N, C-alpha and C positions, 0 to 999 in steps of 0.2 A: 842897472844892469839892462842894456837894452838887449832884443832879440839878436841885431845882429853883432853886437860885441861876445855873442858866444860861439858865433865861429871862428874854426881855428884852433879854439882852446882845447887843450890835453883833455882826455876822460881816462878815468880811474875806474879799473873794476877793483873788487874786492881781492883778488889775487895779481893786481900789477896793470899796468897800461894797457889800455883797451883801443886807442886810437884816437882820432879827434873828431871835434864837430863839424861835420860838412854842412850843415843845413841846418835851422829851424823852420817847422811846419806850424804855420799859425792858422787860424779860422779866419771867415770873413774879417771881422769885426777885430785882427789884428792880435787875439790871443792866443799867446805861445801854446800849443797842446804836444809836441813830438820833435825831438833831437834827430836827425840822421846823422850816425856816427860811422866814419869811416874808418876800419881798421887798417894798420900798418903792413900788413903783409904784401909779399910779391903779387899776390893776386886778390888783394883786398875787396872787400865787400862792405857795402852800406847797411848796418840795421837801423832798425827805427825801433825808437825808445819812448816812453813817456816824460814828458821833462816832470811829472809829476813823481816820479821815482828818483829824479835826481837831486844831491846836493853840491850847490859850489861850493870849494873846498879850496880856498886861495885863488890862485891862477888856474886852477882845474875844476871838472865836473866829474864828480862820485857816483856810482850805482853801488848799491850792495848786491850787486851780482858779478860770477866769476867771468873771466872771458871769454869761457866756452859757453855761457849761458847766452852773453852779448852775442856771440856771433853765432848763435842759434835762434838769436830774436827774429821777426818778421824782415823780411829785405824790400829796402823800398820799390816801389812798384807804383807807378802814376794813376792806375787805375784804382789804386785801393788808398795811395797817398796823395792823390794831387787834387785839382782842382774840380775834376768830375766827384770827389768826394767830400770836398767843401773847406780843402786845405791848401793852403799856399805858400810856396817858397821866399823864406825872407833873402836868401842869397839872389834870387833872381829878381826879387824887388831894389833890393841894393845894386846891383848889374845894370838895370833898368834906369835906376835913376843918375849912376854914375854915368853912363853911355847918354843921358838927358840933358847931362850939365855943362858937355863938351859941345 
């Protein structure tokens, strides 16, 4: 499964639905490190969770964390999880590739 195919997958916590994968953050060499998970609330936020803690279960991704723990996880911040930190957005790469193909 490619990093890009994880985007949009539902995320399950130990106590139910936790949102969807909004992005996959990779190192410069393309190694996937983190998932950016968007919760489904009206004022949703994006939590950054280590991919190493995730398990793919069929068509969803599962974390052995509660929804509250996921909601309380680090929020996405470009200075901490962006290019200056050596991490790159799979969603942005996919977008650039699609726009370049037009």
